C-alpha positions in Angstrom: 6.1 -49.6 -37.2 5.7 -46.1 -38.1 2.3 -44.7 -37.9 1.0 -42.5 -40.7 -1.0 -39.6 -39.8 -3.6 -38.2 -42.2 -4.0 -34.5 -42.8 -7.2 -34.6 -40.7 -5.2 -36.1 -37.8 -2.5 -33.5 -38.1 -5.1 -30.7 -38.3 -6.8 -32.1 -35.1 -3.5 -32.3 -33.3 -2.6 -28.7 -34.4 -6.0 -27.5 -33.2 -5.6 -29.2 -29.9 -2.1 -27.9 -29.5 -3.4 -24.3 -30.2 -6.2 -24.7 -27.7 -3.8 -26.0 -25.1 -1.4 -23.2 -25.8 -4.1 -20.6 -25.4 -5.2 -22.2 -22.1 -1.6 -22.3 -20.9 -1.1 -18.6 -21.9 -4.3 -17.6 -19.9 -2.9 -19.5 -16.9 0.5 -17.8 -17.2 -1.1 -14.4 -17.4 -3.2 -15.1 -14.3 -0.1 -16.3 -12.5 1.8 -13.1 -13.4 -1.1 -10.9 -12.3 -1.3 -12.8 -9.1 2.4 -12.4 -8.5 2.2 -8.6 -9.1 -0.7 -8.3 -6.6 1.3 -10.4 -4.2 4.3 -8.1 -4.5 2.2 -5.0 -4.2 0.5 -6.3 -1.0 3.8 -7.4 0.5 5.1 -3.9 -0.1 2.0 -2.4 1.5 2.3 -4.7 4.5 6.0 -3.7 4.9 5.0 0.0 4.8 2.4 -0.7 7.5 4.8 -2.6 9.7 7.4 0.1 9.5 5.1 3.1 9.4 2.7 2.1 12.2 5.2 2.4 15.0 6.4 5.7 13.7 2.9 7.1 13.5 2.0 5.8 17.0 5.2 7.4 18.3 4.5 10.8 16.8 0.8 10.8 17.6 0.7 9.3 21.1 4.1 8.7 22.7 6.1 11.8 21.7 4.5 14.1 24.3 5.2 11.6 27.1 8.8 11.1 25.8 9.4 14.8 25.7 8.0 15.3 29.2 10.2 12.5 30.5 13.2 14.0 28.8 12.4 17.4 30.3 12.0 15.8 33.8 15.3 14.0 33.3 17.2 17.2 32.4 15.6 19.0 35.3 16.7 16.3 37.7 20.2 16.5 36.3 20.3 20.3 36.8 19.0 19.9 40.4 21.7 17.3 41.1 24.4 19.6 39.7 23.1 22.5 41.9 23.1 20.2 44.9 26.7 19.3 44.2 27.6 22.9 43.9 25.9 23.7 47.2 27.7 20.8 48.9 31.0 22.0 47.6 30.3 25.6 48.7 29.2 24.3 52.1 32.3 22.2 52.5 34.4 25.2 51.5 32.5 27.4 54.0 32.9 24.9 56.7 36.6 24.5 55.9 37.0 28.3 56.1 35.0 28.6 59.3 37.0 25.8 60.8 40.3 27.4 59.9 39.2 30.8 61.2 37.9 29.2 64.4 41.2 27.4 64.7 43.1 30.7 64.1 41.0 32.4 66.8 41.7 29.6 69.3 45.4 29.7 68.6 45.5 33.5 69.2 44.0 33.1 72.7 
């Protein structure tokens, strides 16, 4: 059985279809807008996550890090000087021992 639609029925169906299409279009625009805001706030969140540690480092930690580095280099220099003093001392003791041995042999 085929149903016959009258012109009024077709007009009503077209009107309902147009209303549903308009409503659907509004929802799609709202979804797009929501997605754009979501992408924007995710980007902002990423910038905060990456940028906050950098800012904290430069504002608060950098002076302490530089001070620790300076102290480390100073300790390295002092250790190197101590090695040189030890080498010089060993050389001096070696020279003194050989001279003392030479003096003892002469006598």
